[in-house]
N, CA, C, O and the ligand as a Tripos MOL2 file, in Angstrom:
@<TRIPOS>MOLECULE
protein
  293   291    74     0     0
PROTEIN
NO_CHARGES

@<TRIPOS>ATOM
      1 N           0.7980   -1.2290   -0.0670 N.3       1 MET1
      2 CA          0.2550    0.0300    0.1080 C.3       1 MET1
      3 C           0.9550    1.3200   -0.0310 C.2       1 MET1
      4 O           1.7690    1.6460    0.8330 O.2       1 MET1
      5 N           0.7460    1.9750   -0.8990 N.am      2 THR2
      6 CA          1.4760    3.3420   -1.1930 C.3       2 THR2
      7 C           0.7740    4.2530   -1.4110 C.2       2 THR2
      8 O          -0.0210    4.2350   -2.3510 O.2       2 THR2
      9 N           0.9180    5.4020   -0.4850 N.am      3 SER3
     10 CA          0.4960    6.9170   -0.6640 C.3       3 SER3
     11 C           1.3590    7.8810   -0.9410 C.2       3 SER3
     12 O           2.0620    8.3330   -0.0370 O.2       3 SER3
     13 N           1.4380    8.2920   -2.0550 N.am      4 THR4
     14 CA          2.4010    9.3320   -2.5010 C.3       4 THR4
     15 C           1.7860   10.5730   -2.2990 C.2       4 THR4
     16 O           0.6670   10.8330   -2.7430 O.2       4 THR4
     17 N           2.5080   11.3950   -1.6100 N.am      5 GLN5
     18 CA          2.0210   12.7280   -1.4310 C.3       5 GLN5
     19 C           2.6800   13.7670   -2.4330 C.2       5 GLN5
     20 O           3.8610   14.1170   -2.4200 O.2       5 GLN5
     21 N           1.7800   14.1530   -3.2240 N.am      6 LEU6
     22 CA          2.2360   15.0930   -4.1260 C.3       6 LEU6
     23 C           2.7750   16.4470   -3.6650 C.2       6 LEU6
     24 O           2.1840   17.1010   -2.8050 O.2       6 LEU6
     25 N           3.8090   16.8240   -4.1990 N.am      7 ASP7
     26 CA          4.4150   18.2660   -3.5460 C.3       7 ASP7
     27 C           3.8710   19.3090   -4.1350 C.2       7 ASP7
     28 O           4.6390   19.8490   -4.9310 O.2       7 ASP7
     29 N           2.6760   19.8650   -4.0290 N.am      8 TYR8
     30 CA          2.1910   20.9990   -4.5870 C.3       8 TYR8
     31 C           2.2190   22.1680   -3.5630 C.2       8 TYR8
     32 O           2.2300   22.1190   -2.3330 O.2       8 TYR8
     33 N           2.2290   23.2960   -4.4560 N.am      9 GLY9
     34 CA          2.2290   24.6420   -3.8000 C.3       9 GLY9
     35 C           1.4780   25.6620   -4.6330 C.2       9 GLY9
     36 O           1.0320   25.3950   -5.7480 O.2       9 GLY9
     37 N           1.3500   26.9220   -4.0030 N.am     10 LEU10
     38 CA          0.7060   28.0380   -4.5510 C.3      10 LEU10
     39 C           1.2080   28.2990   -5.9530 C.2      10 LEU10
     40 O           2.3970   28.3010   -6.2740 O.2      10 LEU10
     41 N           0.2470   28.5070   -6.7020 N.am     11 TYR11
     42 CA          0.7000   29.0130   -8.3020 C.3      11 TYR11
     43 C           1.2180   27.9320   -9.1150 C.2      11 TYR11
     44 O           1.5280   28.1790  -10.2800 O.2      11 TYR11
     45 N           1.3550   26.7200   -8.6250 N.am     12 ASP12
     46 CA          1.6410   25.4940   -9.3290 C.3      12 ASP12
     47 C           0.4760   25.3790  -10.4000 C.2      12 ASP12
     48 O          -0.6890   25.7170  -10.1910 O.2      12 ASP12
     49 N           0.9950   24.8260  -11.6290 N.am     13 ILE13
     50 CA         -0.0080   24.1300  -12.5030 C.3      13 ILE13
     51 C          -0.0430   22.7890  -12.5790 C.2      13 ILE13
     52 O           0.9270   22.0660  -12.8090 O.2      13 ILE13
     53 N          -1.3940   22.3760  -12.3460 N.am     14 VAL14
     54 CA         -1.6430   21.0190  -12.0110 C.3      14 VAL14
     55 C          -2.6750   20.5310  -13.1200 C.2      14 VAL14
     56 O          -3.3870   21.3390  -13.7170 O.2      14 VAL14
     57 N          -2.7140   19.1170  -13.3670 N.am     15 GLU15
     58 CA         -3.5890   18.4920  -14.0590 C.3      15 GLU15
     59 C          -4.5970   17.6670  -13.2800 C.2      15 GLU15
     60 O          -4.1220   16.8150  -12.5280 O.2      15 GLU15
     61 N          -5.8390   17.7820  -13.3400 N.am     16 MET16
     62 CA         -6.6820   16.9840  -12.7460 C.3      16 MET16
     63 C          -7.2330   15.7280  -13.2780 C.2      16 MET16
     64 O          -7.0210   15.5720  -14.4800 O.2      16 MET16
     65 N          -7.9130   14.7560  -12.6620 N.am     17 LYS17
     66 CA         -8.2830   13.6490  -13.3200 C.3      17 LYS17
     67 C          -9.4240   13.8730  -14.1610 C.2      17 LYS17
     68 O          -9.5260   13.2270  -15.2040 O.2      17 LYS17
     69 N         -10.2980   14.7140  -13.8280 N.am     18 LYS18
     70 CA        -11.4570   15.3400  -14.5460 C.3      18 LYS18
     71 C         -11.4820   16.6000  -15.0880 C.2      18 LYS18
     72 O         -11.0720   17.5770  -14.4610 O.2      18 LYS18
     73 N         -11.9900   16.6700  -16.3550 N.am     19 GLU19
     74 CA        -11.8490   18.1320  -16.8930 C.3      19 GLU19
     75 C         -13.0530   18.7890  -16.2320 C.2      19 GLU19
     76 O         -14.0060   18.2220  -15.6960 O.2      19 GLU19
     77 N         -12.7850   20.3500  -16.3990 N.am     20 HIS20
     78 CA        -13.6160   21.2810  -15.9340 C.3      20 HIS20
     79 C         -14.8940   21.3260  -16.8220 C.2      20 HIS20
     80 O         -14.7910   21.5630  -18.0260 O.2      20 HIS20
     81 N         -16.1660   21.0870  -16.1980 N.am     21 PRO21
     82 CA        -17.2420   21.1830  -17.1730 C.3      21 PRO21
     83 C         -17.6020   22.5400  -17.6350 C.2      21 PRO21
     84 O         -18.6730   23.1030  -17.4060 O.2      21 PRO21
     85 N         -16.5470   23.0370  -18.3460 N.am     22 CYS22
     86 CA        -16.7940   24.2360  -19.2920 C.3      22 CYS22
     87 C         -16.6550   24.0080  -20.7220 C.2      22 CYS22
     88 O         -16.3020   22.8910  -21.1000 O.2      22 CYS22
     89 N         -16.8920   24.9340  -21.5620 N.am     23 ASN23
     90 CA        -16.7220   24.7150  -22.9890 C.3      23 ASN23
     91 C         -15.3190   24.2520  -23.4020 C.2      23 ASN23
     92 O         -15.0980   23.6050  -24.4260 O.2      23 ASN23
     93 N         -14.3310   24.6650  -22.4590 N.am     24 THR24
     94 CA        -12.9080   24.3550  -22.7620 C.3      24 THR24
     95 C         -12.4390   23.0400  -22.4890 C.2      24 THR24
     96 O         -11.4600   22.5810  -23.0770 O.2      24 THR24
     97 N         -13.1320   22.3540  -21.5630 N.am     25 ARG25
     98 CA        -12.9380   21.0360  -21.0360 C.3      25 ARG25
     99 C         -11.4580   20.9940  -20.6270 C.2      25 ARG25
    100 O         -10.8110   20.0040  -20.9680 O.2      25 ARG25
    101 N         -10.8990   21.9100  -19.9720 N.am     26 SER26
    102 CA         -9.5810   21.8220  -19.6620 C.3      26 SER26
    103 C          -9.3900   20.9660  -18.4540 C.2      26 SER26
    104 O         -10.3010   20.8350  -17.6370 O.2      26 SER26
    105 N          -8.2640   20.3940  -18.3210 N.am     27 LYS27
    106 CA         -7.9330   19.6630  -17.0350 C.3      27 LYS27
    107 C          -6.8260   20.4500  -16.5090 C.2      27 LYS27
    108 O          -6.1870   20.0240  -15.5470 O.2      27 LYS27
    109 N          -6.5760   21.4460  -17.0010 N.am     28 ILE28
    110 CA         -5.1930   21.9590  -16.4830 C.3      28 ILE28
    111 C          -5.7510   23.3170  -15.4680 C.2      28 ILE28
    112 O          -6.5730   24.1650  -15.8180 O.2      28 ILE28
    113 N          -5.2080   23.2530  -14.4400 N.am     29 PHE29
    114 CA         -5.6700   24.5580  -13.3770 C.3      29 PHE29
    115 C          -4.3260   24.9120  -12.7570 C.2      29 PHE29
    116 O          -3.3170   24.2120  -12.8380 O.2      29 PHE29
    117 N          -4.4360   26.1690  -12.0780 N.am     30 LYS30
    118 CA         -3.4700   26.6970  -11.3040 C.3      30 LYS30
    119 C          -4.2230   27.0180   -9.9150 C.2      30 LYS30
    120 O          -5.3440   27.4920   -9.7310 O.2      30 LYS30
    121 N          -3.2770   26.6200   -9.0380 N.am     31 ILE31
    122 CA         -3.4810   26.9060   -7.6720 C.3      31 ILE31
    123 C          -3.3960   28.1790   -7.2500 C.2      31 ILE31
    124 O          -2.3100   28.7580   -7.2840 O.2      31 ILE31
    125 N          -4.5390   28.7980   -6.7900 N.am     32 VAL32
    126 CA         -4.5130   30.2320   -6.5590 C.3      32 VAL32
    127 C          -4.6710   30.5040   -5.0120 C.2      32 VAL32
    128 O          -4.5440   31.6310   -4.5320 O.2      32 VAL32
    129 N          -4.9390   29.4550   -4.3250 N.am     33 ARG33
    130 CA         -5.1830   29.6800   -2.8280 C.3      33 ARG33
    131 C          -4.9820   28.2650   -2.1330 C.2      33 ARG33
    132 O          -5.5260   27.2530   -2.5740 O.2      33 ARG33
    133 N          -4.1240   28.2710   -0.9650 N.am     34 MET34
    134 CA         -3.9910   27.1430   -0.3890 C.3      34 MET34
    135 C          -4.1970   27.5310    1.1340 C.2      34 MET34
    136 O          -3.4820   28.2810    1.7990 O.2      34 MET34
    137 N          -5.2850   26.8830    1.5200 N.am     35 GLY35
    138 CA         -5.7860   27.1730    2.8690 C.3      35 GLY35
    139 C          -6.2680   25.7800    3.4410 C.2      35 GLY35
    140 O          -5.7850   24.6990    3.1010 O.2      35 GLY35
    141 N          -7.3180   25.9620    4.3850 N.am     36 ALA36
    142 CA         -8.0680   24.8530    4.7060 C.3      36 ALA36
    143 C          -8.9090   24.1450    3.4620 C.2      36 ALA36
    144 O          -9.2020   22.9510    3.4120 O.2      36 ALA36
    145 N          -9.1960   25.0470    2.5750 N.am     37 ASP37
    146 CA         -9.7050   24.7700    1.3310 C.3      37 ASP37
    147 C          -8.6130   25.1350    0.1820 C.2      37 ASP37
    148 O          -7.7200   25.9300    0.4740 O.2      37 ASP37
    149 N          -8.6640   24.6350   -0.9610 N.am     38 ILE38
    150 CA         -7.9050   24.9140   -2.0250 C.3      38 ILE38
    151 C          -8.5610   25.5080   -3.2490 C.2      38 ILE38
    152 O          -9.3790   24.8140   -3.8520 O.2      38 ILE38
    153 N          -8.3110   26.5930   -3.6270 N.am     39 LYS39
    154 CA         -8.7970   27.1260   -4.9710 C.3      39 LYS39
    155 C          -8.0020   26.8940   -6.1040 C.2      39 LYS39
    156 O          -6.8110   27.2030   -6.1540 O.2      39 LYS39
    157 N          -8.7030   26.2930   -7.1270 N.am     40 ILE40
    158 CA         -7.8560   26.3240   -8.3940 C.3      40 ILE40
    159 C          -8.6090   26.9410   -9.7270 C.2      40 ILE40
    160 O          -9.7980   26.7320   -9.9690 O.2      40 ILE40
    161 N          -7.7840   27.6880  -10.5070 N.am     41 GLU41
    162 CA         -8.2010   28.4700  -11.6460 C.3      41 GLU41
    163 C          -8.2570   27.5360  -12.7250 C.2      41 GLU41
    164 O          -7.2270   26.8750  -12.8550 O.2      41 GLU41
    165 N          -9.1730   27.3020  -13.5320 N.am     42 CYS42
    166 CA         -9.3080   26.6030  -14.7990 C.3      42 CYS42
    167 C          -8.5960   27.4020  -15.7790 C.2      42 CYS42
    168 O          -8.9540   28.5480  -16.0480 O.2      42 CYS42
    169 N          -7.4790   26.7660  -16.3870 N.am     43 GLN43
    170 CA         -6.6830   27.5730  -17.3750 C.3      43 GLN43
    171 C          -7.3950   27.7730  -18.7100 C.2      43 GLN43
    172 O          -6.9280   28.5330  -19.5590 O.2      43 GLN43
    173 N          -8.4470   27.1380  -18.8810 N.am     44 GLY44
    174 CA         -9.4050   27.2710  -20.1740 C.3      44 GLY44
    175 C         -10.2720   28.5270  -19.8450 C.2      44 GLY44
    176 O         -10.0330   29.5830  -20.4310 O.2      44 GLY44
    177 N         -11.1800   28.4470  -19.0080 N.am     45 CYS45
    178 CA        -12.0910   29.5730  -18.8000 C.3      45 CYS45
    179 C         -11.7860   30.6640  -17.6630 C.2      45 CYS45
    180 O         -12.3690   31.7410  -17.5400 O.2      45 CYS45
    181 N         -10.7660   30.1710  -16.8710 N.am     46 LYS46
    182 CA        -10.3540   31.3300  -15.8360 C.3      46 LYS46
    183 C         -11.3350   31.2220  -14.5770 C.2      46 LYS46
    184 O         -11.2240   31.9730  -13.6080 O.2      46 LYS46
    185 N         -12.3090   30.2180  -14.6770 N.am     47 ASN47
    186 CA        -13.0810   30.3710  -13.4870 C.3      47 ASN47
    187 C         -12.3880   29.7460  -12.2990 C.2      47 ASN47
    188 O         -11.4930   28.9460  -12.5700 O.2      47 ASN47
    189 N         -12.6600   29.9840  -11.0070 N.am     48 VAL48
    190 CA        -11.9390   29.4840  -10.0310 C.3      48 VAL48
    191 C         -12.9680   28.6000   -9.2360 C.2      48 VAL48
    192 O         -14.0850   29.0240   -8.9380 O.2      48 VAL48
    193 N         -12.5420   27.4180   -8.9310 N.am     49 ILE49
    194 CA        -13.4560   26.3400   -8.1920 C.3      49 ILE49
    195 C         -12.7110   26.1820   -6.9110 C.2      49 ILE49
    196 O         -11.4960   26.3550   -6.8090 O.2      49 ILE49
    197 N         -13.5890   25.8100   -5.8460 N.am     50 MET50
    198 CA        -12.7440   25.5210   -4.4030 C.3      50 MET50
    199 C         -13.2050   24.0200   -4.1670 C.2      50 MET50
    200 O         -14.3190   23.5390   -4.3760 O.2      50 MET50
    201 N         -12.1100   23.4320   -3.6990 N.am     51 LEU51
    202 CA        -12.0640   22.0300   -3.2310 C.3      51 LEU51
    203 C         -11.4880   21.9920   -1.9260 C.2      51 LEU51
    204 O         -10.5770   22.7570   -1.6090 O.2      51 LEU51
    205 N         -12.0510   21.0070   -1.0320 N.am     52 THR52
    206 CA        -11.2440   20.6850    0.1720 C.3      52 THR52
    207 C          -9.9750   20.0610   -0.1750 C.2      52 THR52
    208 O          -9.8220   19.5180   -1.2690 O.2      52 THR52
    209 N          -9.0860   20.1120    0.6800 N.am     53 ARG53
    210 CA         -7.7980   19.3890    0.4390 C.3      53 ARG53
    211 C          -8.0120   18.1080    0.1480 C.2      53 ARG53
    212 O          -7.3710   17.5710   -0.7550 O.2      53 ARG53
    213 N          -8.9290   17.4460    0.8600 N.am     54 TYR54
    214 CA         -9.1920   16.0840    0.7790 C.3      54 TYR54
    215 C          -9.8240   15.6260   -0.8600 C.2      54 TYR54
    216 O          -9.4120   14.6470   -1.4820 O.2      54 TYR54
    217 N         -10.6400   16.3500   -1.2320 N.am     55 ASN55
    218 CA        -11.1260   16.2590   -2.5850 C.3      55 ASN55
    219 C          -9.9030   16.7520   -3.7490 C.2      55 ASN55
    220 O          -9.6410   16.1520   -4.7920 O.2      55 ASN55
    221 N          -9.4200   17.6870   -3.3740 N.am     56 PHE56
    222 CA         -8.1380   18.2360   -4.3460 C.3      56 PHE56
    223 C          -7.1900   16.9120   -4.4550 C.2      56 PHE56
    224 O          -6.8910   16.4860   -5.5700 O.2      56 PHE56
    225 N          -6.8030   16.3790   -3.4620 N.am     57 ASN57
    226 CA         -5.8450   15.2380   -3.3540 C.3      57 ASN57
    227 C          -6.3230   14.1890   -4.1760 C.2      57 ASN57
    228 O          -5.6030   13.6190   -4.9960 O.2      57 ASN57
    229 N          -7.6600   13.8830   -3.9590 N.am     58 LYS58
    230 CA         -8.2300   12.6390   -4.8970 C.3      58 LYS58
    231 C          -8.2470   12.9160   -6.3160 C.2      58 LYS58
    232 O          -8.1130   12.0580   -7.1890 O.2      58 LYS58
    233 N          -8.4300   14.2480   -6.5220 N.am     59 ARG59
    234 CA         -8.7300   14.5140   -7.9760 C.3      59 ARG59
    235 C          -7.3750   15.1020   -8.6900 C.2      59 ARG59
    236 O          -7.4330   15.4360   -9.8730 O.2      59 ARG59
    237 N          -6.3810   15.2010   -8.0860 N.am     60 LEU60
    238 CA         -5.1850   15.4430   -8.6150 C.3      60 LEU60
    239 C          -4.5180   14.3980   -9.3550 C.2      60 LEU60
    240 O          -4.2640   13.3140   -8.8280 O.2      60 LEU60
    241 N          -4.1800   14.7100  -10.7190 N.am     61 LYS61
    242 CA         -3.3850   13.7410  -11.3740 C.3      61 LYS61
    243 C          -1.9610   13.8950  -11.5160 C.2      61 LYS61
    244 O          -1.2240   12.9100  -11.4900 O.2      61 LYS61
    245 N          -1.5290   15.0580  -11.6620 N.am     62 ARG62
    246 CA         -0.0690   15.3780  -11.5840 C.3      62 ARG62
    247 C           0.2280   16.8390  -11.5980 C.2      62 ARG62
    248 O          -0.5880   17.6850  -11.9640 O.2      62 ARG62
    249 N           1.3850   17.0840  -11.1990 N.am     63 ILE63
    250 CA          1.9430   18.4610  -11.2930 C.3      63 ILE63
    251 C           2.5940   18.6900  -12.7190 C.2      63 ILE63
    252 O           3.4810   17.9800  -13.1920 O.2      63 ILE63
    253 N           1.9270   19.9600  -13.4250 N.am     64 VAL64
    254 CA          2.4640   19.9860  -14.7540 C.3      64 VAL64
    255 C           3.6790   21.0150  -14.5500 C.2      64 VAL64
    256 O           4.6610   20.8350  -15.2700 O.2      64 VAL64
    257 N           3.6980   21.9820  -13.7180 N.am     65 SER65
    258 CA          4.7700   22.8050  -13.4780 C.3      65 SER65
    259 C           4.9030   23.5570  -12.2080 C.2      65 SER65
    260 O           3.9630   24.2610  -11.8390 O.2      65 SER65
    261 N           5.9590   23.4720  -11.5270 N.am     66 LYS66
    262 CA          6.1340   24.1220  -10.3360 C.3      66 LYS66
    263 C           6.0930   25.6700  -10.5820 C.2      66 LYS66
    264 O           6.5720   26.0610  -11.6460 O.2      66 LYS66
    265 N           5.5360   26.6550   -9.6530 N.am     67 ALA67
    266 CA          5.6050   28.0340   -9.8140 C.3      67 ALA67
    267 C           7.0110   28.4490   -9.5740 C.2      67 ALA67
    268 O           7.4700   29.3910  -10.2200 O.2      67 ALA67
    269 N           7.7460   27.8070   -8.6770 N.am     68 GLN68
    270 CA          9.1760   28.2940   -8.4920 C.3      68 GLN68
    271 C           9.9700   27.2070   -7.9860 C.2      68 GLN68
    272 O           9.5290   26.3210   -7.2540 O.2      68 GLN68
    273 N          11.2250   27.3040   -8.4230 N.am     69 ASP69
    274 CA         12.1100   26.1100   -8.0240 C.3      69 ASP69
    275 C          12.2410   26.1080   -6.4330 C.2      69 ASP69
    276 O          12.0470   27.1370   -5.7850 O.2      69 ASP69
    277 N          12.5040   25.1700   -5.9780 N.am     70 ASP70
    278 CA         12.9990   25.0340   -4.4970 C.3      70 ASP70
    279 C          14.2930   25.7680   -4.4350 C.2      70 ASP70
    280 O          15.1780   25.6680   -5.2850 O.2      70 ASP70
    281 N          14.3430   26.5520   -3.3100 N.am     71 LYS71
    282 CA         15.6650   27.3760   -3.0860 C.3      71 LYS71
    283 C          16.7140   26.6440   -2.5960 C.2      71 LYS71
    284 O          16.6640   26.2210   -1.4410 O.2      71 LYS71
    285 N          17.6610   26.4300   -3.3060 N.am     72 THR72
    286 CA         18.8130   25.3990   -2.8790 C.3      72 THR72
    287 C          20.1560   26.2670   -2.7440 C.2      72 THR72
    288 O          21.0680   26.2290   -3.5700 O.2      72 THR72
    289 N          20.1470   26.9910   -1.6750 N.am     73 ASP73
    290 CA         21.3580   27.5240   -1.3090 C.3      73 ASP73
    291 C          21.5440   27.8190    0.1140 C.2      73 ASP73
    292 O          22.6060   28.2980    0.5110 O.2      73 ASP73
    293 ZN        -13.1720   25.8980  -17.2570 Zn       74 ZN74
@<TRIPOS>BOND
     1     1     2 1
     2     2     3 1
     3     3     4 2
     4     3     5 am
     5     5     6 1
     6     6     7 1
     7     7     8 2
     8     7     9 am
     9     9    10 1
    10    10    11 1
    11    11    12 2
    12    11    13 am
    13    13    14 1
    14    14    15 1
    15    15    16 2
    16    15    17 am
    17    17    18 1
    18    18    19 1
    19    19    20 2
    20    19    21 am
    21    21    22 1
    22    22    23 1
    23    23    24 2
    24    23    25 am
    25    25    26 1
    26    26    27 1
    27    27    28 2
    28    27    29 am
    29    29    30 1
    30    30    31 1
    31    31    32 2
    32    31    33 am
    33    33    34 1
    34    34    35 1
    35    35    36 2
    36    35    37 am
    37    37    38 1
    38    38    39 1
    39    39    40 2
    40    39    41 am
    41    41    42 1
    42    42    43 1
    43    43    44 2
    44    43    45 am
    45    45    46 1
    46    46    47 1
    47    47    48 2
    48    47    49 am
    49    49    50 1
    50    50    51 1
    51    51    52 2
    52    51    53 am
    53    53    54 1
    54    54    55 1
    55    55    56 2
    56    55    57 am
    57    57    58 1
    58    58    59 1
    59    59    60 2
    60    59    61 am
    61    61    62 1
    62    62    63 1
    63    63    64 2
    64    63    65 am
    65    65    66 1
    66    66    67 1
    67    67    68 2
    68    67    69 am
    69    69    70 1
    70    70    71 1
    71    71    72 2
    72    71    73 am
    73    73    74 1
    74    74    75 1
    75    75    76 2
    76    75    77 am
    77    77    78 1
    78    78    79 1
    79    79    80 2
    80    79    81 am
    81    81    82 1
    82    82    83 1
    83    83    84 2
    84    83    85 am
    85    85    86 1
    86    86    87 1
    87    87    88 2
    88    87    89 am
    89    89    90 1
    90    90    91 1
    91    91    92 2
    92    91    93 am
    93    93    94 1
    94    94    95 1
    95    95    96 2
    96    95    97 am
    97    97    98 1
    98    98    99 1
    99    99   100 2
   100    99   101 am
   101   101   102 1
   102   102   103 1
   103   103   104 2
   104   103   105 am
   105   105   106 1
   106   106   107 1
   107   107   108 2
   108   107   109 am
   109   109   110 1
   110   110   111 1
   111   111   112 2
   112   111   113 am
   113   113   114 1
   114   114   115 1
   115   115   116 2
   116   115   117 am
   117   117   118 1
   118   118   119 1
   119   119   120 2
   120   119   121 am
   121   121   122 1
   122   122   123 1
   123   123   124 2
   124   123   125 am
   125   125   126 1
   126   126   127 1
   127   127   128 2
   128   127   129 am
   129   129   130 1
   130   130   131 1
   131   131   132 2
   132   131   133 am
   133   133   134 1
   134   134   135 1
   135   135   136 2
   136   135   137 am
   137   137   138 1
   138   138   139 1
   139   139   140 2
   140   139   141 am
   141   141   142 1
   142   142   143 1
   143   143   144 2
   144   143   145 am
   145   145   146 1
   146   146   147 1
   147   147   148 2
   148   147   149 am
   149   149   150 1
   150   150   151 1
   151   151   152 2
   152   151   153 am
   153   153   154 1
   154   154   155 1
   155   155   156 2
   156   155   157 am
   157   157   158 1
   158   158   159 1
   159   159   160 2
   160   159   161 am
   161   161   162 1
   162   162   163 1
   163   163   164 2
   164   163   165 am
   165   165   166 1
   166   166   167 1
   167   167   168 2
   168   167   169 am
   169   169   170 1
   170   170   171 1
   171   171   172 2
   172   171   173 am
   173   173   174 1
   174   174   175 1
   175   175   176 2
   176   175   177 am
   177   177   178 1
   178   178   179 1
   179   179   180 2
   180   179   181 am
   181   181   182 1
   182   182   183 1
   183   183   184 2
   184   183   185 am
   185   185   186 1
   186   186   187 1
   187   187   188 2
   188   187   189 am
   189   189   190 1
   190   190   191 1
   191   191   192 2
   192   191   193 am
   193   193   194 1
   194   194   195 1
   195   195   196 2
   196   195   197 am
   197   197   198 1
   198   198   199 1
   199   199   200 2
   200   199   201 am
   201   201   202 1
   202   202   203 1
   203   203   204 2
   204   203   205 am
   205   205   206 1
   206   206   207 1
   207   207   208 2
   208   207   209 am
   209   209   210 1
   210   210   211 1
   211   211   212 2
   212   211   213 am
   213   213   214 1
   214   214   215 1
   215   215   216 2
   216   215   217 am
   217   217   218 1
   218   218   219 1
   219   219   220 2
   220   219   221 am
   221   221   222 1
   222   222   223 1
   223   223   224 2
   224   223   225 am
   225   225   226 1
   226   226   227 1
   227   227   228 2
   228   227   229 am
   229   229   230 1
   230   230   231 1
   231   231   232 2
   232   231   233 am
   233   233   234 1
   234   234   235 1
   235   235   236 2
   236   235   237 am
   237   237   238 1
   238   238   239 1
   239   239   240 2
   240   239   241 am
   241   241   242 1
   242   242   243 1
   243   243   244 2
   244   243   245 am
   245   245   246 1
   246   246   247 1
   247   247   248 2
   248   247   249 am
   249   249   250 1
   250   250   251 1
   251   251   252 2
   252   251   253 am
   253   253   254 1
   254   254   255 1
   255   255   256 2
   256   255   257 am
   257   257   258 1
   258   258   259 1
   259   259   260 2
   260   259   261 am
   261   261   262 1
   262   262   263 1
   263   263   264 2
   264   263   265 am
   265   265   266 1
   266   266   267 1
   267   267   268 2
   268   267   269 am
   269   269   270 1
   270   270   271 1
   271   271   272 2
   272   271   273 am
   273   273   274 1
   274   274   275 1
   275   275   276 2
   276   275   277 am
   277   277   278 1
   278   278   279 1
   279   279   280 2
   280   279   281 am
   281   281   282 1
   282   282   283 1
   283   283   284 2
   284   283   285 am
   285   285   286 1
   286   286   287 1
   287   287   288 2
   288   287   289 am
   289   289   290 1
   290   290   291 1
   291   291   292 2
@<TRIPOS>SUBSTRUCTURE
     1 MET1         2 RESIDUE 1 A MET
     2 THR2         6 RESIDUE 1 A THR
     3 SER3        10 RESIDUE 1 A SER
     4 THR4        14 RESIDUE 1 A THR
     5 GLN5        18 RESIDUE 1 A GLN
     6 LEU6        22 RESIDUE 1 A LEU
     7 ASP7        26 RESIDUE 1 A ASP
     8 TYR8        30 RESIDUE 1 A TYR
     9 GLY9        34 RESIDUE 1 A GLY
    10 LEU10       38 RESIDUE 1 A LEU
    11 TYR11       42 RESIDUE 1 A TYR
    12 ASP12       46 RESIDUE 1 A ASP
    13 ILE13       50 RESIDUE 1 A ILE
    14 VAL14       54 RESIDUE 1 A VAL
    15 GLU15       58 RESIDUE 1 A GLU
    16 MET16       62 RESIDUE 1 A MET
    17 LYS17       66 RESIDUE 1 A LYS
    18 LYS18       70 RESIDUE 1 A LYS
    19 GLU19       74 RESIDUE 1 A GLU
    20 HIS20       78 RESIDUE 1 A HIS
    21 PRO21       82 RESIDUE 1 A PRO
    22 CYS22       86 RESIDUE 1 A CYS
    23 ASN23       90 RESIDUE 1 A ASN
    24 THR24       94 RESIDUE 1 A THR
    25 ARG25       98 RESIDUE 1 A ARG
    26 SER26      102 RESIDUE 1 A SER
    27 LYS27      106 RESIDUE 1 A LYS
    28 ILE28      110 RESIDUE 1 A ILE
    29 PHE29      114 RESIDUE 1 A PHE
    30 LYS30      118 RESIDUE 1 A LYS
    31 ILE31      122 RESIDUE 1 A ILE
    32 VAL32      126 RESIDUE 1 A VAL
    33 ARG33      130 RESIDUE 1 A ARG
    34 MET34      134 RESIDUE 1 A MET
    35 GLY35      138 RESIDUE 1 A GLY
    36 ALA36      142 RESIDUE 1 A ALA
    37 ASP37      146 RESIDUE 1 A ASP
    38 ILE38      150 RESIDUE 1 A ILE
    39 LYS39      154 RESIDUE 1 A LYS
    40 ILE40      158 RESIDUE 1 A ILE
    41 GLU41      162 RESIDUE 1 A GLU
    42 CYS42      166 RESIDUE 1 A CYS
    43 GLN43      170 RESIDUE 1 A GLN
    44 GLY44      174 RESIDUE 1 A GLY
    45 CYS45      178 RESIDUE 1 A CYS
    46 LYS46      182 RESIDUE 1 A LYS
    47 ASN47      186 RESIDUE 1 A ASN
    48 VAL48      190 RESIDUE 1 A VAL
    49 ILE49      194 RESIDUE 1 A ILE
    50 MET50      198 RESIDUE 1 A MET
    51 LEU51      202 RESIDUE 1 A LEU
    52 THR52      206 RESIDUE 1 A THR
    53 ARG53      210 RESIDUE 1 A ARG
    54 TYR54      214 RESIDUE 1 A TYR
    55 ASN55      218 RESIDUE 1 A ASN
    56 PHE56      222 RESIDUE 1 A PHE
    57 ASN57      226 RESIDUE 1 A ASN
    58 LYS58      230 RESIDUE 1 A LYS
    59 ARG59      234 RESIDUE 1 A ARG
    60 LEU60      238 RESIDUE 1 A LEU
    61 LYS61      242 RESIDUE 1 A LYS
    62 ARG62      246 RESIDUE 1 A ARG
    63 ILE63      250 RESIDUE 1 A ILE
    64 VAL64      254 RESIDUE 1 A VAL
    65 SER65      258 RESIDUE 1 A SER
    66 LYS66      262 RESIDUE 1 A LYS
    67 ALA67      266 RESIDUE 1 A ALA
    68 GLN68      270 RESIDUE 1 A GLN
    69 ASP69      274 RESIDUE 1 A ASP
    70 ASP70      278 RESIDUE 1 A ASP
    71 LYS71      282 RESIDUE 1 A LYS
    72 THR72      286 RESIDUE 1 A THR
    73 ASP73      290 RESIDUE 1 A ASP
    74 ZN74       293 GROUP 0 **** ****
């Protein structure tokens, strides 16, 4: 049994398992708020949806790109 915790952060671009039900059908979202709930912005239509962390983790497929590199110095 493996549980891989994906390392996501604010303003990262992520791909979700299900597309946004808008006319762009985009699966690509940007994380715009990280709190008790997570807000993600559809990169097709720019609408923002809110998910609990639990639901976000369930729906997250992969991280497309990090907003900033880890500071290594
Ligand atoms: Zn959309």
